N, C-alpha and C positions, 0 to 999 in steps of 0.2 A: 238207602237213605233214611235218615231219621224221620219218622212220621211228622213230627212237629215242624221240621224244616220244609218238608214237602207241602204241608198245609200253608205255611207262611209264604212260600213261593207262589202257590196257587192263589193265595189272597192278594199278593202283590200284582200278579197278572190280571186278576179281576179288577183291581183298582185302575190299572193302566188301560185296560180295555173299556172300562166304564167311563174314563175320562175322554177317550176317543168317541164313544157313543154320545156323550153329553155335548161334545164339540159339534158333531154332525147334527144332532137334534137342535141345538141352538141356532145353527146355520139355517136349517129348514124352517124353524119358527121365525127367524129374523126376516126371511124372504116374504112372509105374510101370505095372504090369499087362502084359497080353499085347502091347499096342501098343508099349510101351517095349522089350520083348524083341525084337519083330520089327524095330523101328527100329535097335537096336544091331547086330543080325545083318546087316541091309541095309547099314548104314553101313560095316561092316568089308568086306563083299563089294564095295561100290562103290569103296572106296578102293583095294583090290587091283586091280580091273579098270581104274580110271582110271590108276593108276600104270603098269600093264602096257601100256595103250594109249599112254600118253605116251612110255614108253621105246621101244616099237616104232616110233612115229612119229619120234622123235628119231634112232633108229638108221637109219631109212629116209631121213633127210635133211629131215625136216619143219622148218618154220621155228618160231622162238620164238613168233611171233605166232599161228600156227595152233595151237600147244600151248595157249596161254593161251585162245584162242577155244574150244577143245574143253572145257577145264576150266570156263569160264564157262557153257557150254551145260549141263553136268551140274549145276553149282551152281544155276543158275536153275530147272532142272527140279525140283530138291529143294526150293527155296523155294516153288514153286507147289504141290508135293505136300504140304508141311508147313504151309502157311498155313491157319489156321482158316477154315472156310466162314462167310460172313456170313449 
């Protein structure tokens, strides 16, 4: 597969997964209460850490593909944590 198309597909998957994570986070925040406060605090911390890690990786010569993979790992972990238990 062409590297450019592989990166584009990975980026599209990141966008879709991010949308799902945002939906779940907004639901959690909308419920209010202590869990919403904890989620808001965690969300801000995670975004700062993720951005810092991405910048460090980029400055160290990391590839675009590895940056997207790292973000997808974090987003998927958030989805798993935020999905309601059956």
